[in-house]
Steps between C-alpha positions, in 0.01 A plus 500: 500500500708652771857405599374289790297275266796454265720411796241256633466332159879478465534339845222251424657408165837450670343277766302298248800471270722396789261221598464366146879479458540273802757255370636195671881495500544287188535627147317207348127447522372261765206294369305324772233238442242516781278208604219634716442845640806685623595860566665625184759755606549772241834537328587627157693183416289234678208346313248259652292259292220285636527122460255226584637219715446263207721725282796387710463156343365593156707798381826399332669841500485594871879505539543729201211726595556557874788587731312335784158364587316609816223284649250608765395287797165402345689275255760342729315173549467455124866570426622243755387229260795318350432609141536866604821437692643315201396790279675749731816288476485502121446878483818582693371847594416635846154419632376734775234377743336809656355510854569139593409398854680167464866589441663353189466127573176434306667606178767232516472182302389209724788267587521149358446359850181695569212258539233765445522834328423794725327796342525865591194500725632205707789702646473689829473875485827684528508785757580750224397545141779465249555578140729234367704519181617160378712420200457137409813349354548163345526243635232574760696754705371838604662827594300762674455825679217607726370803682278470806239735643215486753187294423281808460722659231562437131809529283630857520653696215834499681494120531392468136808703402722273713367195319545653154853610590576148624370349176722727291806461721483123433490536120 
């Protein structure tokens, strides 16, 4: 091999190595449970694990296993059912709803005075998509953070990093 080939191989190895060492700004590992199909951004210290929507109710160790749970828009109507909201409250970890077109309201527990329970699909479309991070706290209060983007876009890597940073700044 000539010098040019060695140089080319060295540059490629540097580029590949640089990409695989992409690390989010936290020393600890971020474990994310994912319900649905979401873009899994690549970081050395971020691990994604697929969950079924029913796992949210059935798995006992979610809080110990995951730093957060991310849910795609195909499952929003299911997780507005009261048993899911009560489960989110008991977990006491951030729940991230990705690509919502409804704002954060559908993920709030229905009030005592509500005569009928509204589900996710009964809300009007919001002019922007949002990814909403909610931390359910007992008793029945929520704290949150959201990022908005145009309807034709999805959660960007930059916005994902903002959400993860927000989660860890609240710990």
